[in-house]
C-alpha positions as semicolon CSV with decimal commas, in nm:
position;residue;x (nm);y (nm);z (nm)
1;X;-3,933;-3,262;5,418
2;X;-3,838;-3,449;5,730
3;X;-3,884;-3,809;5,825
4;X;-4,184;-3,873;6,048
5;X;-4,144;-4,233;6,159
6;X;-3,865;-4,483;6,217
7;X;-4,015;-4,800;6,071
8;X;-3,727;-5,044;6,123
9;X;-3,890;-5,233;6,412
10;X;-4,248;-5,231;6,283
11;X;-4,448;-5,520;6,139
12;X;-4,461;-5,568;5,761
13;X;-4,814;-5,431;5,714
14;X;-4,727;-5,115;5,908
15;X;-4,409;-5,067;5,706
16;X;-4,617;-5,101;5,386
17;X;-4,807;-4,790;5,487
18;X;-4,539;-4,583;5,662
19;X;-4,193;-4,661;5,519
20;X;-4,064;-4,381;5,302
21;X;-4,349;-4,150;5,404
22;X;-4,248;-3,793;5,481
23;X;-4,449;-3,511;5,627
24;X;-4,488;-3,231;5,377
25;X;-4,399;-2,931;5,592
26;X;-4,562;-2,680;5,359
27;X;-4,913;-2,829;5,358
28;X;-4,895;-3,107;5,622
29;X;-5,016;-3,378;5,384
30;X;-5,044;-3,721;5,542
31;X;-4,882;-3,904;5,250
32;X;-4,578;-3,813;5,046
33;X;-4,686;-3,581;4,764
34;X;-4,602;-3,648;4,400
35;X;-4,332;-3,405;4,288
36;X;-4,362;-3,351;3,911
37;X;-4,086;-3,086;3,911
38;X;-3,802;-3,136;3,665
39;X;-3,562;-2,912;3,860
40;X;-3,529;-2,792;4,218
41;X;-3,445;-2,458;4,377
42;X;-3,090;-2,377;4,488
43;X;-3,033;-2,114;4,760
44;X;-2,701;-2,039;4,590
45;X;-2,415;-2,206;4,401
46;X;-2,357;-2,551;4,548
47;X;-2,639;-2,508;4,801
48;X;-2,875;-2,790;4,718
49;X;-3,151;-2,952;4,918
50;X;-3,020;-3,287;4,794
51;X;-3,224;-3,263;4,476
52;X;-3,119;-3,088;4,157
53;X;-3,270;-3,262;3,854
54;X;-3,553;-3,511;3,877
55;X;-3,389;-3,766;3,645
56;X;-3,114;-3,815;3,901
57;X;-3,315;-3,787;4,222
58;X;-3,673;-3,696;4,313
59;X;-3,850;-3,693;4,654
60;X;-4,136;-3,909;4,524
61;X;-3,896;-4,174;4,392
62;X;-3,686;-4,159;4,710
63;X;-4,002;-4,234;4,913
64;X;-4,074;-4,538;4,693
65;X;-3,713;-4,659;4,717
66;X;-3,711;-4,627;5,096
67;X;-4,044;-4,810;5,119
68;X;-3,922;-5,099;4,902
69;X;-3,590;-5,114;5,090
70;X;-3,777;-5,148;5,418
71;X;-4,023;-5,407;5,289
72;X;-3,748;-5,622;5,136
73;X;-3,503;-5,577;5,425
74;X;-3,242;-5,448;5,181
75;X;-2,948;-5,213;5,205
76;X;-3,090;-4,983;4,939
77;X;-3,300;-4,964;4,626
78;X;-3,301;-4,789;4,291
79;X;-3,632;-4,732;4,115
80;X;-3,613;-4,693;3,738
81;X;-3,863;-4,570;3,482
82;X;-3,873;-4,888;3,272
83;X;-3,800;-5,257;3,303
84;X;-3,530;-5,233;3,037
85;X;-3,349;-4,958;3,226
86;X;-3,359;-5,179;3,537
87;X;-3,223;-5,476;3,340
88;X;-2,950;-5,265;3,181
89;X;-2,851;-5,119;3,519
90;X;-2,829;-5,464;3,677
91;X;-2,619;-5,605;3,393
92;X;-2,381;-5,310;3,402
93;X;-2,290;-5,409;3,758
94;X;-2,126;-5,721;3,617
95;X;-1,760;-5,711;3,514
96;X;-1,647;-5,731;3,153
97;X;-1,597;-6,088;3,029
98;X;-1,877;-6,206;3,256
99;X;-2,086;-6,502;3,149
100;X;-2,461;-6,497;3,210
101;X;-2,704;-6,788;3,201
102;X;-3,051;-6,693;3,082
103;X;-3,367;-6,869;2,979
104;X;-3,425;-6,952;2,615
105;X;-3,766;-6,786;2,644
106;X;-3,711;-6,424;2,745
107;X;-3,861;-6,087;2,660
108;X;-3,750;-5,964;2,317
109;X;-3,590;-5,650;2,459
110;X;-3,383;-5,860;2,700
111;X;-3,289;-6,094;2,415
112;X;-3,166;-5,801;2,203
113;X;-2,976;-5,656;2,499
114;X;-2,803;-5,990;2,561
115;X;-2,728;-6,060;2,195
116;X;-2,664;-5,716;2,045
117;X;-2,536;-5,491;2,322
118;X;-2,372;-5,700;2,594
119;X;-2,119;-5,859;2,353
120;X;-1,979;-5,505;2,312
121;X;-1,883;-5,532;2,680
122;X;-1,723;-5,872;2,609
123;X;-2,004;-6,050;2,795
124;X;-2,143;-6,383;2,686
125;X;-2,482;-6,541;2,741
126;X;-2,584;-6,907;2,740
127;X;-2,955;-6,960;2,693
128;X;-3,108;-7,274;2,841
129;X;-3,447;-7,415;2,935
130;X;-3,482;-7,269;3,285
131;X;-3,728;-7,546;3,377
132;X;-3,440;-7,795;3,347
133;X;-3,216;-7,749;3,652
134;X;-2,956;-7,988;3,506
135;X;-2,933;-7,769;3,194
136;X;-2,880;-7,463;3,411
137;X;-2,617;-7,646;3,617
138;X;-2,428;-7,767;3,308
139;X;-2,417;-7,412;3,165
140;X;-2,224;-7,278;3,467
141;X;-1,863;-7,187;3,387
142;X;-1,585;-7,034;3,594
143;X;-1,662;-6,692;3,441
144;X;-2,038;-6,718;3,509
145;X;-2,144;-6,422;3,720
146;X;-2,524;-6,435;3,703
147;X;-2,825;-6,650;3,628
148;X;-3,099;-6,438;3,470
149;X;-3,453;-6,548;3,551
150;X;-3,765;-6,416;3,381
151;X;-4,068;-6,604;3,506
152;X;-4,324;-6,660;3,379
153;X;-4,132;-6,678;3,052
154;X;-4,215;-6,465;2,751
155;X;-4,402;-6,557;2,535
156;X;-4,497;-6,910;2,651
157;X;-4,550;-6,834;3,023
158;X;-4,340;-7,129;3,142
159;X;-4,245;-7,115;3,509
160;X;-3,896;-7,132;3,657
161;X;-3,846;-7,284;4,001
162;X;-3,693;-6,970;4,150
163;X;-3,600;-7,136;4,480
164;X;-3,415;-7,421;4,305
165;X;-3,228;-7,192;4,064
166;X;-3,134;-6,955;4,348
167;X;-3,008;-7,253;4,548
168;X;-2,792;-7,356;4,253
169;X;-2,664;-6,999;4,220
170;X;-2,571;-6,991;4,590
171;X;-2,384;-7,323;4,554
172;X;-2,166;-7,152;4,293
173;X;-2,138;-6,812;4,467
174;X;-2,333;-6,634;4,194
């Protein structure tokens, strides 16, 4: 596959359609095909096309990641197969002994991750009402490295003021 279009200077709606899209040189499809392959062909030892096993890298997922990177103006993107794998990946970027502030109404899987698994990495979590900016502010400590927002909350569907919480996080270099 080869890239067909440089989308960096295009409008958002055009990037929605074209970012991450590759021309399939075998059949000339207009959109990136779905590659259900679990493994990829090697010409010889160490001679890879950049893909070896689909769990580590797959052309379909790369197209999605490049599209999202372009749309968000980011430096890169990693697509995961589940929300919990995305959450776990994000939390593993934090150093040991990190403190995290999270809402007191979060998805059960996130709650278990925070309370059962992250303490094994010497991480601590303070849970607060994310609708109360003063409560979030007072939970910040020197070792705080992240404020975890899930909005609407689970299960009560309460809303967090994302802009206000992000502003608070920026004030504290989080």
